[in-house]
C-alpha positions as CSV (number, residue, x, y, z in Angstrom):
1,M,98.0,96.0,103.5
2,P,99.6,98.7,105.7
3,R,98.8,102.3,104.7
4,L,101.2,105.0,105.6
5,T,100.3,108.6,106.0
6,L,103.4,110.7,105.2
7,L,101.8,114.0,104.2
8,G,101.5,115.8,107.5
9,S,102.7,113.9,110.5
10,F,103.6,110.2,110.2
11,S,101.0,107.6,110.9
12,M,100.4,104.0,110.0
13,D,97.1,102.0,109.7
14,R,96.1,98.4,109.0
15,G,92.4,98.2,109.8
16,G,93.3,100.4,112.8
17,P,96.1,102.6,113.9
18,V,99.5,101.0,114.4
19,T,101.7,102.8,116.9
20,L,105.3,103.6,115.9
21,R,106.7,106.2,118.2
22,N,110.5,105.8,117.5
23,K,111.5,108.7,115.1
24,K,114.4,106.7,113.5
25,A,112.0,103.8,112.8
26,Q,109.5,106.3,111.3
27,A,112.2,107.7,109.1
28,L,113.4,104.3,108.0
29,V,109.9,103.1,107.1
30,A,109.1,106.4,105.3
31,F,112.3,106.2,103.3
32,L,111.7,102.6,102.2
33,A,108.1,103.3,101.4
34,M,109.0,106.2,99.1
35,N,111.1,103.7,97.0
36,P,108.9,100.6,96.7
37,G,110.6,97.7,94.9
38,V,114.0,99.2,95.5
39,V,116.3,97.3,97.9
40,H,118.9,99.4,99.8
41,V,122.3,98.3,101.1
42,R,122.1,98.3,104.8
43,E,125.4,100.1,105.1
44,R,123.8,103.1,103.2
45,L,120.7,103.1,105.4
46,A,122.8,103.0,108.5
47,A,124.9,105.9,107.3
48,L,121.8,107.8,106.3
49,L,120.1,107.6,109.7
50,W,123.2,107.4,112.0
51,P,125.8,109.5,110.2
52,D,127.6,110.5,113.3
53,S,128.1,107.0,114.6
54,H,131.0,104.7,113.8
55,E,130.2,102.3,110.9
56,D,129.8,99.3,113.2
57,A,127.7,101.2,115.7
58,A,125.5,102.5,112.9
59,R,124.9,99.0,111.6
60,Q,124.1,97.8,115.1
61,S,121.6,100.7,115.5
62,L,120.0,99.7,112.2
63,R,119.7,96.1,113.3
64,Q,118.1,97.1,116.5
65,C,115.6,99.4,114.6
66,I,114.7,96.5,112.3
67,S,114.2,94.1,115.2
68,M,112.0,96.7,116.9
69,L,109.9,97.1,113.8
70,R,109.4,93.3,113.4
71,H,108.4,93.1,117.1
72,D,106.1,96.1,117.3
73,C,104.8,96.2,113.7
74,A,104.7,92.7,112.4
75,E,102.3,94.0,109.7
76,L,105.2,95.6,107.9
77,P,106.3,93.3,105.1
78,L,110.0,94.1,105.1
79,S,112.0,92.4,102.4
80,A,115.4,91.8,104.0
81,D,118.5,89.7,103.9
82,H,121.9,90.1,105.4
83,D,122.9,93.1,103.3
84,L,119.7,94.5,101.7
85,L,116.4,96.0,102.9
86,G,113.3,97.3,101.2
87,F,109.6,97.0,100.6
88,D,108.3,94.9,97.7
89,I,106.1,96.8,95.2
90,G,102.5,96.6,96.4
91,A,103.5,95.6,99.9
92,V,102.5,99.0,101.4
93,T,100.5,101.9,100.2
94,T,101.0,105.6,101.0
95,D,99.0,108.8,100.8
96,V,101.9,110.2,98.7
97,V,101.1,107.7,95.9
98,E,97.4,108.4,96.1
99,F,98.2,112.2,96.0
100,K,100.4,111.8,92.9
101,D,97.7,109.6,91.2
102,A,95.0,112.3,91.9
103,V,97.0,115.2,90.5
104,S,98.1,113.2,87.4
105,D,94.5,113.4,86.2
106,P,93.5,116.9,87.2
107,S,89.7,116.8,87.1
108,I,87.9,118.9,89.8
109,A,87.0,115.7,91.7
110,N,90.6,114.4,91.6
111,L,92.1,117.8,92.6
112,K,89.7,118.0,95.5
113,R,90.8,114.5,96.5
114,A,94.4,115.7,96.3
115,A,93.6,118.7,98.6
116,V,92.2,116.3,101.2
117,L,95.3,114.0,101.0
118,Y,97.7,116.9,101.3
119,R,97.3,117.4,105.1
120,G,100.6,119.2,105.5
121,P,104.3,119.1,104.6
122,F,105.9,115.7,104.0
123,L,106.7,114.1,107.3
124,E,105.9,117.2,109.2
125,G,107.6,117.4,112.6
126,L,109.8,114.4,112.1
127,N,113.3,114.9,113.5
128,A,115.5,111.9,112.8
129,R,118.6,113.8,114.1
130,S,120.5,113.2,110.9
131,D,121.7,115.9,108.5
132,L,121.8,113.4,105.7
133,F,118.3,112.3,106.2
134,D,117.2,115.9,106.7
135,E,118.7,116.7,103.3
136,W,116.6,114.0,101.6
137,L,113.6,115.0,103.6
138,L,113.9,118.6,102.5
139,G,114.1,117.6,98.9
140,E,111.0,115.4,99.0
141,R,109.1,118.0,101.1
142,T,110.0,120.8,98.6
143,R,109.0,118.7,95.6
144,L,105.7,117.7,97.0
145,R,104.8,121.2,98.2
146,A,105.5,122.5,94.6
147,V,103.2,119.8,93.2
148,A,100.5,120.6,95.7
149,T,100.8,124.3,95.1
150,S,100.5,123.9,91.3
151,A,97.5,121.5,91.7
152,F,95.7,123.9,94.1
153,H,96.2,126.8,91.7
154,T,94.5,124.8,89.0
155,L,91.7,123.8,91.4
156,L,91.3,127.4,92.5
157,R,90.8,128.6,88.9
158,E,88.2,125.8,88.3
159,L,86.3,126.6,91.5
160,Q,86.1,130.3,90.5
161,L,84.9,129.4,87.0
162,I,82.0,127.4,88.4
163,G,81.2,130.0,91.1
164,A,82.0,127.8,94.1
165,R,83.1,130.8,96.1
166,E,83.2,129.3,99.6
167,E,85.3,126.4,98.5
168,A,87.5,128.8,96.5
169,I,88.0,131.0,99.5
170,A,89.0,128.1,101.7
171,L,91.4,126.8,99.1
172,A,93.0,130.3,98.7
173,L,93.6,130.5,102.4
174,R,95.3,127.1,102.3
175,L,97.5,128.3,99.5
176,L,98.5,131.3,101.4
177,A,99.3,129.1,104.5
178,I,101.6,127.1,102.3
179,D,103.3,130.2,100.9
180,P,102.2,133.7,102.0
181,L,104.1,135.4,99.1
182,Q,101.5,134.5,96.4
183,E,100.1,137.9,95.3
184,E,97.9,136.3,92.7
185,V,96.2,134.3,95.4
186,D,95.7,137.4,97.5
187,C,94.1,139.0,94.5
188,A,91.8,136.1,93.9
189,L,90.8,136.1,97.5
190,M,90.1,139.8,97.5
191,R,88.0,139.3,94.3
192,L,86.0,136.5,95.9
193,Y,85.3,138.5,99.0
194,S,84.2,141.5,96.9
195,E,81.9,139.3,94.9
196,Q,80.3,138.2,98.2
197,G,79.9,141.8,99.3
198,Q,82.4,141.3,102.1
199,T,84.2,144.6,101.5
200,A,85.8,144.7,105.0
201,L,87.4,141.2,104.5
202,A,88.6,142.2,101.0
203,L,90.2,145.4,102.4
204,R,91.8,143.4,105.2
205,Q,93.2,141.0,102.7
206,Y,94.7,143.8,100.7
207,K,96.3,145.3,103.8
208,R,97.7,141.8,104.7
209,C,99.1,141.4,101.2
210,E,100.6,144.9,101.2
211,A,102.3,144.4,104.6
212,I,103.8,141.1,103.8
213,L,105.1,142.1,100.3
214,R,106.6,145.2,101.8
215,K,108.2,143.3,104.6
216,E,109.5,140.3,102.7
217,L,110.2,141.7,99.2
218,N,110.1,145.5,99.7
219,V,107.5,145.9,97.0
220,E,104.0,147.1,96.7
221,P,101.0,145.0,95.5
222,D,100.3,145.0,91.8
223,Q,97.0,146.9,91.9
224,G,96.6,146.4,88.1
225,G,95.8,142.7,88.8
226,C,93.7,143.2,91.9
227,P,90.4,144.9,92.7
228,D,91.1,148.6,93.2
229,R,91.6,148.4,96.9
230,C,88.3,146.6,96.9
């Protein structure tokens, strides 16, 4: 069964990497894979990916894209007829499904698994040159980022409780890479550094937090919730 990696940059594997360089083809496969068991009207898919083309030209571009997929990636089990296109349920698997399964049962082991699966933003770097597709992409990317952020906050608290400081520090840094405006994560990171006796790193983190909050929000850090300047 083909496995698609959609968190981070697009890739496909079926016992080995499957090359799919065409960005429109990647976009089509990803869109279908995010809705398994749903068949889509070809006219809608053509308008989604080629919104600036005339209807007939867009349909022709879609036909060419499907033909290329069948030629270059015969492993893809496309369910298609004259008017409809989709993936049957169970025909492909994705890291997005695995990620959702992991966060749905938030044990430490599952949350660590989710952290491994979330390699980056959904379809990072994919440019399908379609405003309509980009709108869908932004919605999915925002939703999955929010799920990841919430799960990582839970995992960060659990790691702190069991004293896994190195793992907690690495996770806190990942959270700040996702969204630098998370003062509570800065505070947790400062506390972790202080507990390790790394005063210089704690102070540097405070200054980073202070600078970014002042620049982006024009506010000062809440010192009541952080170590006193470490």
